[in-house]
C-alpha positions as CSV (number, residue, x, y, z in Angstrom):
1,M,0.1,0.0,-0.2
2,P,1.3,3.4,-0.6
3,N,2.1,4.9,2.5
4,F,-0.3,6.5,5.1
5,S,1.9,6.7,8.1
6,L,1.4,10.2,8.1
7,P,-2.2,11.6,8.9
8,D,-4.1,14.7,6.5
9,A,-3.4,17.4,9.5
10,V,0.6,17.0,8.8
11,F,-0.1,17.7,5.0
12,E,-2.5,20.6,6.0
13,E,-0.1,21.6,8.5
14,A,2.8,22.1,6.2
15,A,0.3,23.5,3.4
16,A,0.0,26.4,6.0
17,R,3.3,27.4,6.4
18,F,4.9,26.8,2.8
19,P,3.4,27.8,-0.8
20,T,2.6,24.5,-2.3
21,P,4.0,23.3,-4.7
22,F,6.6,21.0,-2.2
23,H,7.4,18.1,-1.7
24,L,7.5,16.7,2.0
25,Y,9.5,14.0,3.4
26,D,9.7,12.4,6.7
27,E,12.8,12.0,8.7
28,A,11.5,9.5,11.0
29,G,10.4,7.6,8.5
30,I,13.6,7.2,6.3
31,R,15.6,6.5,9.8
32,R,13.2,3.8,10.2
33,R,13.9,1.8,7.1
34,A,17.6,2.3,6.9
35,R,17.6,0.7,10.6
36,L,14.9,-1.9,8.6
37,L,17.7,-2.8,6.4
38,Q,20.7,-2.8,8.6
39,K,18.7,-5.4,10.6
40,A,17.9,-7.4,7.3
41,F,21.7,-7.7,6.8
42,S,23.4,-7.6,10.1
43,W,24.4,-11.2,9.9
44,C,27.2,-9.9,7.3
45,P,29.7,-8.0,9.8
46,D,30.9,-5.8,7.0
47,F,27.8,-4.7,5.6
48,R,27.0,-1.0,4.5
49,E,24.3,0.7,2.4
50,Y,25.6,3.1,-0.3
51,F,22.6,5.2,-0.5
52,A,22.2,6.3,-4.3
53,V,22.6,9.7,-4.5
54,K,20.5,10.7,-7.8
55,A,17.5,9.3,-5.7
56,L,17.2,12.0,-3.1
57,P,20.3,14.7,-4.0
58,N,19.4,16.9,-0.6
59,P,22.2,17.2,1.7
60,A,20.0,17.3,4.9
61,I,18.7,13.6,3.8
62,L,22.3,12.4,2.7
63,R,23.3,13.4,6.5
64,I,20.2,11.5,8.2
65,L,21.4,8.8,6.1
66,K,25.1,9.3,7.4
67,E,23.9,9.3,11.0
68,E,22.2,5.8,10.3
69,G,26.1,4.4,9.2
70,C,25.4,4.7,5.5
71,G,27.4,6.0,2.8
72,L,26.6,7.1,-0.4
73,D,26.5,5.6,-4.4
74,C,27.7,8.7,-6.6
75,S,27.7,9.1,-10.0
76,S,28.8,12.3,-10.4
77,E,31.4,15.4,-10.1
78,T,28.5,17.1,-8.2
79,E,27.7,14.1,-6.4
80,L,30.9,13.6,-5.3
81,M,31.2,17.4,-4.1
82,L,28.1,17.0,-2.5
83,A,29.2,14.0,-0.9
84,E,32.6,15.6,0.3
85,A,30.3,18.3,1.6
86,C,28.2,16.7,3.6
87,G,31.3,14.9,5.7
88,F,31.4,11.4,3.8
89,S,35.3,10.5,2.4
90,G,37.0,7.1,2.0
91,D,35.1,4.1,1.7
92,E,31.9,5.9,2.6
93,I,32.2,6.3,-0.9
94,M,31.1,4.7,-3.9
95,F,31.7,6.2,-7.5
96,S,30.1,4.1,-10.3
97,A,31.8,5.2,-13.4
98,N,29.5,5.5,-16.6
99,A,31.3,7.2,-19.4
100,M,33.0,9.7,-17.4
101,P,35.6,12.3,-17.9
102,D,39.1,11.7,-16.7
103,E,38.9,14.2,-14.0
104,E,35.7,12.7,-12.3
105,F,37.9,9.5,-11.6
106,A,40.5,11.7,-10.3
107,F,37.9,13.1,-7.6
108,A,36.9,9.9,-6.4
109,R,40.8,8.9,-5.9
110,R,41.4,12.3,-4.3
111,L,38.4,11.4,-1.8
112,G,39.7,7.7,-1.0
113,G,36.1,6.0,-2.6
114,Y,35.7,3.2,-4.1
115,V,35.8,2.9,-7.9
116,N,33.6,0.6,-10.1
117,L,34.8,0.4,-13.5
118,D,31.9,-0.1,-16.2
119,D,34.2,-1.2,-18.8
120,I,37.7,-2.6,-19.5
121,S,38.8,0.7,-21.4
122,H,38.2,2.3,-17.9
123,I,41.5,0.8,-16.4
124,D,43.8,2.4,-18.5
125,I,41.2,5.5,-17.4
126,L,41.6,5.2,-13.9
127,A,45.3,4.4,-14.3
128,R,46.5,7.9,-15.5
129,S,43.6,9.7,-13.6
130,G,44.3,8.8,-9.5
131,G,45.8,5.4,-10.0
132,I,45.0,1.9,-9.8
133,P,43.6,1.5,-6.3
134,E,44.6,-1.3,-3.8
135,T,41.0,-2.3,-3.8
136,V,38.8,-1.7,-6.9
137,C,35.3,-2.3,-8.1
138,C,33.7,-4.0,-11.5
139,R,30.6,-3.8,-12.6
140,Y,29.0,-7.2,-14.2
141,N,27.0,-7.8,-17.0
142,P,26.0,-11.6,-17.6
143,G,24.3,-10.8,-21.0
144,G,21.0,-12.9,-22.2
145,D,17.9,-12.6,-19.8
146,F,18.0,-12.1,-16.0
147,R,15.4,-14.5,-14.9
148,I,13.6,-15.3,-11.1
149,G,12.2,-18.9,-11.8
150,T,10.7,-18.7,-15.2
151,A,9.7,-15.1,-15.3
152,I,12.2,-12.6,-17.2
153,M,13.0,-9.8,-15.1
154,G,15.5,-7.8,-17.3
155,N,17.3,-8.1,-20.5
156,P,20.9,-7.6,-19.5
157,G,22.5,-7.9,-22.6
158,E,20.4,-4.9,-23.8
159,A,22.0,-2.4,-21.1
160,K,24.9,-0.3,-21.9
161,Y,26.5,-1.6,-18.7
162,G,29.0,-3.7,-17.3
163,F,31.7,-6.0,-18.6
164,T,31.2,-9.5,-20.7
165,Y,32.7,-11.9,-17.6
166,D,35.2,-12.6,-20.4
167,Q,36.2,-9.0,-20.1
168,L,36.0,-9.5,-16.4
169,T,38.6,-12.4,-16.4
170,E,41.4,-10.2,-18.4
171,G,40.5,-6.7,-17.0
172,L,40.8,-8.2,-13.2
173,A,44.5,-9.8,-14.5
174,R,45.4,-6.2,-15.9
175,L,44.5,-4.4,-12.3
176,K,46.2,-7.4,-10.7
177,A,49.4,-6.8,-12.2
178,M,48.7,-2.9,-12.1
179,G,48.9,-3.1,-8.1
180,A,45.4,-4.1,-7.0
181,K,45.1,-6.2,-4.5
182,R,41.6,-6.9,-4.3
183,F,38.3,-6.5,-5.9
184,G,34.5,-5.9,-5.9
185,L,32.0,-7.4,-8.5
186,H,29.0,-5.2,-8.9
187,A,26.0,-5.7,-11.5
188,F,22.1,-4.1,-11.2
189,L,19.8,-6.5,-13.3
190,S,16.6,-4.9,-12.4
191,S,14.2,-2.6,-11.7
192,N,12.0,-1.5,-9.0
193,N,11.4,-4.5,-8.2
194,T,9.4,-6.0,-5.5
195,D,9.6,-9.8,-5.8
196,N,11.3,-11.1,-2.3
197,A,13.4,-13.4,-4.8
198,Y,15.3,-10.8,-6.8
199,Y,18.1,-9.8,-4.4
200,P,18.7,-13.2,-3.4
201,T,18.8,-14.4,-7.2
202,L,21.0,-11.7,-8.3
203,A,23.3,-12.6,-5.0
204,K,24.2,-16.2,-6.2
205,T,24.8,-14.9,-9.9
206,L,27.2,-12.4,-8.3
207,F,28.8,-14.7,-6.1
208,E,29.1,-17.5,-8.4
209,A,30.8,-15.5,-10.6
210,A,32.6,-13.4,-8.2
211,S,34.0,-16.5,-6.7
212,S,35.0,-18.1,-10.2
213,L,37.4,-15.0,-11.0
214,A,38.8,-14.5,-8.0
215,E,40.2,-18.0,-8.3
216,K,40.6,-17.3,-12.2
217,T,42.8,-14.2,-11.7
218,G,44.4,-14.9,-8.2
219,L,43.0,-11.5,-7.2
220,P,41.0,-12.1,-3.7
221,L,37.8,-11.0,-3.5
222,A,36.8,-7.9,-1.1
223,F,33.0,-7.4,-1.8
224,V,29.8,-7.9,-3.6
225,N,28.0,-5.1,-4.5
226,L,24.4,-6.2,-4.7
227,S,23.8,-2.3,-6.1
228,G,19.7,-1.3,-6.1
229,G,16.7,-2.5,-8.4
230,V,14.6,-3.5,-5.1
231,G,11.3,-1.6,-5.6
232,I,8.6,-0.3,-3.8
233,P,4.6,-0.6,-3.9
234,Y,3.5,2.6,-5.8
235,R,0.1,0.8,-6.6
236,P,-2.5,0.1,-3.8
237,D,-2.9,-3.8,-4.9
238,Q,1.2,-4.3,-4.6
239,E,2.8,-6.4,-1.7
240,P,5.8,-4.4,-0.6
241,T,9.3,-5.7,-0.3
242,D,10.0,-7.9,2.6
243,I,13.2,-6.4,3.1
244,L,13.9,-9.3,6.7
245,A,13.0,-11.9,4.4
246,V,15.4,-11.2,1.4
247,G,18.4,-10.4,3.8
248,E,17.6,-14.2,4.9
249,A,17.7,-15.3,2.1
250,V,20.9,-13.3,0.8
251,E,22.4,-15.0,3.6
252,K,21.7,-18.7,2.7
253,V,23.0,-18.2,-0.5
254,Y,26.1,-16.3,1.0
255,R,26.6,-19.1,3.4
256,A,26.7,-21.7,0.6
257,C,29.4,-19.9,-1.1
258,F,31.0,-18.5,1.4
259,P,31.1,-21.0,4.0
260,E,34.1,-19.0,5.4
261,G,32.5,-15.8,5.3
262,G,35.1,-12.8,4.7
263,V,33.3,-11.4,1.8
264,A,31.6,-7.7,2.3
265,I,28.3,-6.9,1.6
266,K,26.8,-3.7,-0.2
267,T,23.7,-2.6,-1.1
268,E,22.8,1.1,-3.3
269,L,19.5,1.1,-2.4
270,G,17.8,4.7,-3.5
271,R,14.1,4.1,-4.1
272,W,13.8,1.8,-1.2
273,M,15.2,3.6,1.3
274,T,13.7,7.2,0.5
275,G,10.5,6.3,-2.2
276,P,7.7,5.9,0.2
277,E,8.7,8.6,2.5
278,G,7.9,11.5,0.2
279,W,4.7,13.1,-0.8
280,L,4.6,15.7,-3.4
281,V,1.5,18.5,-1.9
282,A,-0.1,20.6,-4.5
283,H,-3.2,22.7,-4.5
284,A,-6.2,22.1,-7.0
285,T,-6.2,25.0,-9.2
286,H,-8.5,24.4,-12.2
287,H,-11.2,22.1,-13.3
288,K,-12.2,21.4,-16.7
289,D,-14.7,19.6,-18.4
290,T,-14.4,18.8,-22.6
291,Y,-14.4,15.2,-23.7
292,R,-12.7,14.1,-20.3
293,H,-13.1,15.8,-16.7
294,Y,-9.7,17.5,-15.9
295,I,-8.1,18.6,-12.4
296,G,-4.8,20.9,-12.6
297,L,-2.6,21.3,-10.2
298,D,0.0,23.9,-9.0
299,A,2.3,21.0,-9.5
300,C,3.6,19.9,-12.9
301,A,6.1,17.6,-14.5
302,V,8.3,19.7,-13.6
303,N,8.3,18.5,-10.1
304,L,7.6,14.7,-10.9
305,M,8.9,13.5,-14.0
306,R,7.9,9.7,-13.6
307,P,3.9,9.9,-15.1
308,A,5.0,11.9,-17.7
309,M,8.5,9.8,-18.8
310,Y,7.4,6.2,-18.0
311,G,3.6,6.5,-17.5
312,A,4.6,5.4,-13.7
313,Y,1.6,5.3,-11.3
314,H,1.6,7.6,-8.3
315,H,-1.2,7.0,-5.9
316,I,-3.3,10.2,-5.0
317,T,-5.5,11.0,-2.0
318,V,-7.5,14.5,-1.3
319,C,-6.9,15.6,2.4
320,G,-10.1,15.5,3.8
321,K,-11.7,13.0,1.7
322,R,-9.4,9.8,2.3
323,E,-12.6,8.3,3.4
324,A,-15.5,10.0,0.4
325,P,-16.2,7.2,-2.5
326,C,-14.0,7.3,-5.9
327,D,-17.1,7.9,-7.6
328,R,-15.0,10.6,-9.9
329,V,-13.3,10.1,-13.2
330,Y,-10.4,12.7,-13.5
331,D,-6.9,13.4,-15.8
332,V,-4.8,14.9,-12.8
333,T,-3.1,17.6,-14.9
334,G,0.0,20.3,-14.7
335,C,0.0,23.4,-17.2
336,L,3.1,22.4,-19.3
337,C,2.7,22.8,-23.5
338,E,2.9,18.7,-23.7
339,N,-0.3,16.8,-23.2
340,N,2.0,13.7,-21.1
341,D,2.0,16.9,-18.4
342,K,-0.3,14.7,-16.3
343,F,0.2,12.4,-12.8
344,A,-3.0,10.5,-13.6
345,I,-5.0,9.5,-16.3
346,E,-8.6,8.6,-16.2
347,R,-8.2,7.6,-12.1
348,A,-11.1,7.4,-9.9
349,L,-11.0,10.0,-7.5
350,P,-13.3,11.6,-5.0
351,E,-14.9,14.9,-6.3
352,I,-12.3,17.3,-6.6
353,V,-12.9,21.0,-6.2
354,E,-10.7,24.1,-6.4
355,G,-8.7,24.6,-3.0
356,D,-8.6,20.9,-2.4
357,L,-5.3,19.9,-1.2
358,V,-4.1,17.2,-3.3
359,V,-1.4,14.8,-1.9
360,I,0.9,12.8,-4.6
361,H,2.8,9.6,-2.9
362,D,5.6,8.1,-2.9
363,T,7.9,10.9,-4.4
364,G,10.7,10.4,-2.0
365,A,13.5,9.3,-4.8
366,H,13.4,10.2,-8.2
367,G,10.8,12.8,-7.8
368,F,12.6,16.4,-6.6
369,S,15.7,15.1,-8.5
370,M,14.4,14.3,-11.8
371,G,13.3,17.9,-12.4
372,Y,14.0,20.6,-15.0
373,N,13.1,23.8,-16.2
374,Y,10.9,23.0,-19.1
375,N,8.6,26.3,-20.3
376,G,10.8,28.0,-18.1
377,R,8.8,26.1,-14.7
378,L,10.2,26.6,-11.3
379,R,11.0,24.0,-9.2
380,S,9.8,23.5,-5.9
381,A,10.9,23.9,-2.5
382,E,12.0,20.4,-0.5
383,I,10.5,20.3,3.2
384,L,11.6,18.1,6.0
385,R,9.1,16.7,8.6
386,T,11.8,16.7,11.2
387,A,11.6,13.4,14.0
388,D,10.4,15.7,16.7
389,G,7.5,16.2,14.0
390,G,8.4,20.1,13.0
391,F,9.3,21.2,10.0
392,R,12.2,22.8,8.1
393,M,12.5,23.4,4.6
394,I,15.7,22.2,3.1
395,R,15.4,23.5,0.1
396,R,14.1,27.1,-0.9
397,A,12.2,27.2,-4.4
398,E,13.6,28.4,-7.2
399,T,13.0,31.9,-8.2
400,P,13.0,33.2,-11.9
401,A,16.5,35.2,-10.9
402,D,18.1,31.3,-10.6
403,Y,16.0,31.0,-14.2
404,F,18.2,33.7,-15.9
405,A,21.6,33.2,-13.7
406,T,23.4,31.1,-16.3
407,L,22.1,33.6,-19.2
408,D,23.8,36.5,-20.7
409,I,20.7,38.6,-21.3
410,D,23.1,41.9,-21.3
411,E,20.3,44.7,-21.2
412,A,17.4,42.6,-20.1
413,A,18.7,41.8,-17.1
414,P,17.8,44.7,-14.4
415,A,14.4,44.2,-15.4
416,L,14.3,40.5,-14.9
417,G,16.3,41.2,-11.4
418,V,19.4,39.6,-12.2
419,T,23.1,40.9,-12.8
420,P,24.4,40.6,-16.6
421,H,27.5,38.7,-17.3
422,T,30.2,40.4,-17.8
423,R,31.6,39.2,-21.8
């Protein structure tokens, strides 16, 4: 079920204090999920979660997760800068390279983070951009279909990521000759998967490949990174992942493959960690009846792109009307000049009138972070509901001055309230 852990009164109080739209995050919920994940993998003494920064790149959230013992999974220079600014360093950082500029490898090395290589050609880039570390990670792409039982859950062979097995054999041998002392193995084979068998199946694939590669190359295995991919139930009829059962099943595979232990486990669960602990809060501003019935919000795809990009479902509730019959059918839209700017299509909802407070659920991952400025629309504020029940703005809403700040608009600048750039 969508996360109904917060009553309508919380959204109403927040909307009374901050202009809509905004994303609201629940600190207590994020901490609970971090602790539940730690409990699920407590059997592995060297377990660490590396939160995927791309899911929710806000310093306030990252510092909360640092307090809960998490590291960060970074994929760009600015994400590395954010990690450094929030006090992460050394083995608290995992940098996953994917056609990155050389200087980003060098930056990751300066911070002392793990570097997760995506391709055999990256070995030479790393060698000249910070040097080969004693512990290096490589991303594995097994090709073909990824199956759980008889069900195909992904098509790794079509993905742009990772080494083939033969490339790993060659690459790890080269890395060993260049000074590497041990290696980690990583793979991401399915996205937003709520099947409890996903992680154990992935773990078996990685554990067996890693053991074989260690034997072939003579390079000791330091850790296996199960990456992300564990999903959340966006629809009301979906069952959530039982993370405790997942951890127990991974342990069984681990004990079979590594009876003596000694191999660390790492994860990169962005969506699972924060997705259900975020909500986009907006007001209904327009009601239109033509060939369909439309409700326009003061939010749009700039604030939440997933429905427009993927046709993704996000549950919607109306404050004060949770128990009201869903006897109306609406398209819930934003104001962009694009017909896909819709949060819901032909969705059964209670009657909505202008001024109603509308809550879009499960926006705590890949919500604000995927925002953009199409039509010159500005991104919203982010609000944290603190563990003591208060509210704190952790990112202000953008202003027109922010939008124009990177433009050279010369004489028009004073009228727009910005300083012209010097030619």
